[in-house]
VEXMARSE-441899 format. One record per atom (N, C-alpha, C): residue in one letter; x, y, z. Coordinates in steps of 0.2 Angstrom, whole numbers, plus 5000, padded with zeros to 4 digits. Atoms other than C-alpha are relative to their C-alpha. Layout:
BEGIN
aXYZ;...
end
This chain:
BEGIN
m500350044994;m503549775102;m500249935000;k499850074999;k504349615107;k499549965003;w500550044996;w503349465112;w500149995007;m499850004993;m504249445128;m500550055002;t499549954998;t505149585137;t500549975005;t499550034995;t505949475151;t499849935001;t500250074998;t506049295156;t499549995005;a500550004995;a505049335171;a499350014998;m500649985003;m503649405161;m499749944996;a500250065004;a503649255150;a499849945005;a500250054995;a503549135165;a499450025003;a500649984997;a502149235173;a499449984995;g500550025004;g501149215157;g499949934999;v500150075000;v501449025156;v499649985006;l500350024994;l500949005174;l499350025000;a500749985000;a499349105172;a499649964995;l500350055004;l498948995157;l499949945003;a500150064996;a499248845167;a499450005005;s500549994995;s498148905180;s499350004997;a500650005003;a496748935168;a499849944997;a500150065003;a496948775159;a499849945005;s500350044995;s496548685175;s499350015003;a500649974998;a495048785178;a499449994995;a500650015004;a493448705171;a499550065001;g500549954999;g491848815170;g499750024994;e500449975006;e491048935158;e500450064997;l499749945004;l491549065145;l499450034996;n500649965004;n490249195138;n500350044995;i499749965006;i490749265121;i499550044997;y500549955004;y489849415113;y500450024994;n499749995006;n490249415095;n499650024994;w500449995006;w489649465078;w499649944998;g500450055002;g488249355071;g500349964994;d499850045006;d488749205060;d500850014999;y499349985000;y490549235064;y500549965004;t499650044996;t491149105076;t499949924998;s500050075002;s491648925070;s499749955005;p500350054995;p490548795079;p500549955002;e499550054998;e491948675077;e500650025004;l499649974996;l493148785085;l499850005007;i500350004993;i492048805100;i499949935003;k500150074998;k491748615101;k500749985002;k499350014998;k493648595101;k500250035006;f499849974994;f493948715115;f499649975006;e500450034994;e492548645126;e500349935001;k499750064999;k493248475124;k500750005003;e499350004998;e495048515127;e500150035007;f499949964994;f494748625142;f499449995005;d500650014996;d493048565149;d499750075002;v500349934998;v492348745148;v499450004995;k500649995003;k490548775143;k500050074997;v500049935003;v490448915130;v499350024997;t500749985003;t488949015126;t500250064996;i499949945005;i488949135111;i499450044999;t500549955001;t487849285110;t500250044994;d499849975006;d487749375093;d499850085001;y500349935001;y487649565089;y500150014993;d500049995008;d487449645072;d500450064999;s499649945002;s488549805074;s500450025006;n499649984995;n489949885084;n499650045005;d500449954996;d488650015091;d499549965005;t500550044996;t487449875097;t500449975006;a499650034995;a488849785106;a500250055006;l499849954995;l489449945114;l499550025005;a500649974996;a487750005120;a499849945005;k500250054995;k487449835128;k500449995006;v499550014994;v489049825138;v500050065004;r500149944996;r488850005143;r499550005005;a500650014996;a487149965150;a500149965006;g499850054994;g487949835162;g499549945000;g500450064999;g487249675168;g500049954994;h500050045006;h487749585152;h500249935001;g499850064999;g488649435159;g500549974995;f499650025005;f489849425145;f500850005002;d499350004999;d491749385146;d500450034995;i499649985006;i492349425129;i499650034995;v500349965006;v491949545115;v500550014994;v499550005006;v492649565097;v499950074997;p500149935003;p492649755093;p500550014993;s499649985006;s493249825076;s500650055002;a499549954999;a494849925075;a499850075002;n500349934999;n493950085074;n499650015006;y500449994994;y493050055090;y500449985006;l499750034994;l494249965101;l500350055005;q499749954995;q495050125108;q499450035004;i500649974996;i493250185113;i499949965006;w500150054994;w493150025124;w500550015005;v499449994995;v494850055131;v499950075004;k500049934997;k494550245135;k499450005005;e500650004996;e492850205143;e500149955006;g499950054995;g493650075154;g499649945000;l500450065000;l492649935148;l500449934999;l499550065002;l494149815144;l500549995006;q499450014996;q495449735155;q500650014996;e499350005003;e497249765151;e500349935002;s499850074999;s497449575150;s500749984998;r499350025003;r499149575142;r500149944997;p500050065004;p498849445129;p500749994997;d499350015003;d500649485123;d500549965004;q499650044995;q501249385138;q499849934999;l500250075000;l500349225133;l500449964995;e499650055003;e501249075126;e500050014992;n500050005008;n500549085108;n500050074997;f500049945004;f500749265105;f500650004995;k499450005005;k502349225096;k499749984993;n500250025006;n501249165082;n499650064996;v500349955003;v500449335079;v500550034995;d499649975006;d501049405062;d500250075003;e499849934997;e502149565066;e499650054997;r500449955002;r501049665055;r499450025005;w500649994996;w499649645068;w500250015007;v499749994993;v500749675084;v499950075002;d500049934997;d501049855086;d499550054996;v500649975004;v499349915079;v499850075003;p500249944997;p498750095082;p499450005005;w500650014995;w497150035090;w500249965006;d499850034994;d498049935103;d500849984999;p499350015001;p499949965103;p500349955004;g499750064996;g500949805108;g499549955002;r500650054998;r499249715110;r500049995008;h500250014993;h498949745129;h499349985001;y500750014999;y497149725127;y499649944995;s500350045005;s496749615112;s500449964996;v499650055005;v497249475100;v499650004993;p500450005007;p496749465081;p499549945000;w500550055001;w495149375077;w500049994992;l500050015007;l494849405058;l500150084997;w500049945003;w495249545046;w499850004993;g500250005007;g494549595029;g499950074997;l500149945002;l493849735019;l499250014997;t500750005003;t492149805012;t500150024993;g500049995007;g491949794994;g499449984996;i500550015005;i490849754979;i499849934999;g500250075003;g489849594975;g499550014995;v500549995005;v488949584959;v499849934997;n500250065004;n487949444951;n500150014992;t499849985007;t488749444934;t499549974995;s500550025005;s487249364926;s499550054999;v500449945000;v486349524929;v500450064997;y499649945002;y487749654926;y500749974998;k499350025002;k489349624916;k500550064999;g499649945001;g490149794917;g500550005005;d499550004995;d491549854928;d499750005007;i500250014993;i491349804946;i500550035005;n499449974995;n492949884954;n499950075001;t500249934999;t492050044958;t499450015005;s500549994996;s490950114971;s499450034997;a500549985004;a489850174957;a499449955000;i500550065000;i488950004958;i499550025005;f500549984996;f488050074973;f499850075001;l500149925000;l488250264972;l499750034994;d500349985006;d487850284954;d499849934996;p500150065002;p487150114950;p499850004992;p500250015007;p486950054932;p499249975000;e500750025000;e485150024926;e499849935002;e500150084999;e485249834927;e500049995008;l500050024993;l485549844946;l499650055004;v500549964996;v484349984951;v499549965004;g500650034996;g483149924965;g500249935002;k499850074999;k484249764967;k500650005004;i499449994997;i485649824978;i499950005008;n500050004992;n485949794997;n500750035002;v499449974998;v487149905006;v500149995008;a499950014993;a487949865023;a499850065004;p500349944995;p487049965037;p500550025005;e499449984996;e488750025043;e500250074999;m499949935002;m488950215044;m500750014998;n499349995001;n490850215044;n500249974993;d499850045006;d491050085030;d499750044994;v500449975005;v489750175019;v500350074999;l499749935001;l490450355022;l500750004998;f499350015003;f492250295019;f500050004993;a500050015007;a491850235002;a499750064996;t500349955003;t490750384998;t500550075000;i499549944999;i492050515004;i500649994995;r499450025004;r493450424994;r499750014992;y500349995006;y492250424979;y500050074997;f499949935002;f492350614979;f500750035001;g499349985000;g494150614981;g500250035007;g499849984993;g494150655000;g500449955004;e499650044995;e495150585014;e499649985006;w500350024994;w494450485028;w500150055006;c500049954995;c494050595043;c500050074998;t500049945003;t493950745032;t499450045004;m500549964997;m492950895039;m499850054994;d500249955005;d492850985022;d499350004998;k500849995000;k491051045021;k499849994992;d500250015007;d491051045002;d500049924998;v500050075001;v491550865001;v499449965004;l500550034996;l490350815015;l499350014997;r500649985003;r488950905006;r499849964994;k500050045005;k489250804991;k499849935002;v500150074997;v489350645001;v499249995002;r500750004998;r487650685009;r499549994995;d500550005006;d486750724993;d500049944996;k499950065004;k487450574984;k499749945003;l500350054996;l486950454998;l499250005000;v500849995000;v485150524999;v499749984993;e500250015007;e485050514980;e500049924999;a499950075001;a485750334979;a499649955004;k500450044996;k484750264993;k499349984997;a500650025004;a483250274982;a500049954995;k499850055005;k484050154970;k500249935003;w499850064996;w484450024984;w499449965002;l500550044997;l483349884989;l500049995007;a500050024992;a483949855007;a500650035002;m499449994996;m485249895020;m499949955006;d500150054995;d485349735030;d500649955000;y499450055000;y486549595035;y499849934998;s500250065002;s485649455027;s500349984993;v499750015006;v486949435013;v500149934998;t499850075001;t487549255014;t499449964998;e500650045002;e485749195012;e499750034994;k500449975006;k484949325000;k500450014994;f499649995006;f486349364989;f500049944995;p500050055004;p486649194982;p499349974997;a500750025002;a484749154981;a499850054995;g500349965005;g484549304969;g499650065003;d500449944997;d483649424981;d500450064999;y499649945002;y485049544978;y500449994994;s499550015006;s486049574962;s500750035001;a499449974998;a487349684970;a500050025007;v499949994993;v488049714987;v500650055001;y499449974997;y489249834996;y500049975007;y500050044994;y489749725010;y500749975001;w499450034998;w491149625018;w500249944996;n499850055005;n492249515008;n499949935002;g500150074998;g492149355018;g499349984998;a500750015002;a490249365016;a499849994993;i500150005007;i490349394998;i500349934997;m499750065002;m491549244996;m499549945002;r500550054998;r490249135006;r499550004995;s500649995005;s488949194993;s500249974994;r499850025006;r490049154978;r500149925000;l499950075000;l490348974984;l499349974999;k500750025001;k488448954983;k499750024993;n500249985006;n488249044967;n500650034996;a499449995004;a489649044954;a500050074996;d500149945004;d488949204945;d500250065004;i499849944995;i489449314960;i500750014999;k499349985000;k491049404958;k500150065005;f499849954995;f492049524969;f500450054997;g499649945003;g492649694965;g500350055006;h499749954996;h493849814974;h499950074998;p500149935002;p493249994973;p500650044999;k499449975002;k494650084964;k500150075003;e500049934997;e494150254972;e500249995008;g499850004993;g494550184990;g499549955003;f500450054997;f493950045001;f500349995007;p499850014993;p494050015020;p500249935002;i499850064998;i495049885028;i499949995008;f500250014992;f494549815046;f500449945003;m499850054996;m495149705059;m499649995006;d500450024994;d494049625073;d500549975005;s499550034995;s495049585089;s499649975006;v500250034994;v494649475104;v500250045006;a499849964994;a494649575121;a499649975006;i500450024994;i494149535139;i499750065003;l500349954997;l492849635147;l500250025007;k499849984993;k493249735163;k499649965006;d500450044995;d491849645173;d499949934998;a500150075001;a492149475166;a500049965006;k500050054994;k491749335178;k500449944999;n499750065002;n492749205169;n500750024996;t499449975003;t494449295166;t500549954998;d499550055001;d495549145167;d499849964993;n500350035006;n494449055154;n500150044994;a500049965006;a494449205143;a500750014998;k499350005002;k496349215143;k500249934996;l499850075003;l496449025139;l499750004993;f500249995007;f495349065124;f500450044995;m499549965004;m496449205118;m500649964998;n499450035002;n497949095119;n499849944994;f500250055004;f496948955110;f499950024993;i500149975007;i496449065095;i500650024997;m499449985003;m498249115092;m500449944998;d499750065003;d498748935088;d499850004993;p500250005007;p498848925069;p499549954998;e500550045002;e497748775067;e499350025002;n500749974997;n496348855078;n499850064996;a500149935004;a496549025069;a499749984993;a500250025007;a496348925052;a499249985000;m500750024999;m494648855059;m499650065000;i500449945000;i494049035062;i499950024993;s500149985007;s494449085044;s499649954996;a500350055004;a493848925036;a499250015001;f500750004999;f492148955044;f499750074997;a500249945001;a491949145041;a500250034993;k499749995006;k493049155025;k500350075000;y499649945000;y494049305031;y500849985002;s499350014998;s495949315034;s500150015007;n499949994993;n496649305051;n500750035001;g499449974999;g498249375059;g500649965003;i499650054997;i499149215064;i500549974995;k499550035004;k500749155056;k499949935000;g500050075000;g500748975050;g499349974999;s500750025000;s498848965049;s499849984992;e500150015008;e498948965029;e500049934999;k499950075002;k499448785028;k499449965003;f500650034997;f497848735038;f499350024996;l500649975003;l496648835027;l499749954994;p500350045006;p495448745014;p500350034994;p499749985007;p496048754996;p499750064997;e500449955003;e494648874991;e500250075002;m499849944997;m495449005002;m500750024998;q499349995001;q497248994996;q500150064995;s500049955005;s496949114981;s499450034999;a500749975002;a495149174983;a500150074998;p500049925002;p494849344974;p499850045005;e500349964995;e493949404989;e500550025005;l499549994995;l495449385000;l500750024998;v499449985003;v496949424989;v499950074996;i500149935003;i497049614985;i500450014994;p499649995006;p497649634967;p500550065001;e499549954999;e499249744966;e499750074997;e500249945003;e498349874955;e499550045005;f500549974995;f497049904970;f500350015007;a499750014993;a498249884985;a500050075003;k500049934997;k498450074987;k499350035002;a500749974999;a496550104987;a499849985007;g500350034994;g496350005003;g500350045006;e499749964994;e496550105020;e499649975006;f500350034994;f496250045038;f499550065002;l500549964997;l494650115045;l500150015007;l499849984993;l495150205061;l499550055002;s500549954997;s494150315073;s500250074998;c499949925001;c493950505069;c499950035006;e500149964994;e493950645081;e499350015001;p500750004999;p492350665090;p499650054996;e500449955004;e491850825081;e499949984993;t500150025007;t492150745064;t499549945000;q500550054999;q491150595070;q499350025000;q500649974999;q489750705075;q499750024993;l500249985007;l489650775057;l499849944996;y500250065003;y489650595050;y499449975002;t500650034997;t488250545062;t499450044997;k500649965003;k487150695055;k499949984993;i500250025006;i487350635038;i499749935000;w500350075000;w486950455042;w499350005003;t500750004997;t485450505053;t499550034994;e500449975006;e484850605037;e499849944995;l500150055005;l485050455026;l499549945003;q500450054997;q484050345038;q499250025000;k500749985000;k482450455037;k499649974994;
end
């Protein structure tokens, strides 16, 4: 997929952007909590005279349910790759053609023709990362590159573990722990997954999102969580180390999309173009400590992100990472049954 298909298309994109740039007003963003750089928003507001309001959500399901219900007042949402096609199929997003915006040329080719949004007709990259292991090495000094940390925890960590309350992330790691493939419907594998999770949960302390505060403070000694949050924790507590589960770990990308019933579409497109500028993309990464999908942003990143162990996947673990994509509905129903049982 090329950035521009015709000169006319390019001109149309620039004209649309120019129109948006002249339109002051509002922009209402619905995004994951603690995920939006305040400095980025201040810069956008000052540059374009647009008042931005951020509303947080804690999961893809929460965001989807809120928008499905209507009357939300949001212009932009930031779904993960395995959810974006659900939004598209349910008619909740505009086909806003960000591939025709001026700064789309900065999107790394890796993130252009993606399976969840081929050619990027609906969305642009926000941040990407993976779900891995964080361990306080003052408590446990063994191998941390394994999902056994939360599935078969060593004695030192029992009762001190927090696991991300995200069904797909947890099931992915557990399925791979037993040698299965994501989206498997193998009943024997899924039975092992269910039994292991029910057994393991009794050895966890929590399933919540308060990692960047509680982990460095010592409330948790280990987590199965997102790499950026673990990096933020390490910067507060040097005993924290990051592990890549050798059995398999999910990779995600969250992308900015415009809602079908957005009231401020021009400003939303302006924001899309704004975050595809390398310097602005680096501001997003610098705040949340995740990688972005914009070429040239690397030179604007803070030094601690250049070679951070949470952001650079070692060659020995590279093949263990896999994009977390949507499964077929019947498969997802089976996974939901396991997850529901785990919540009892």
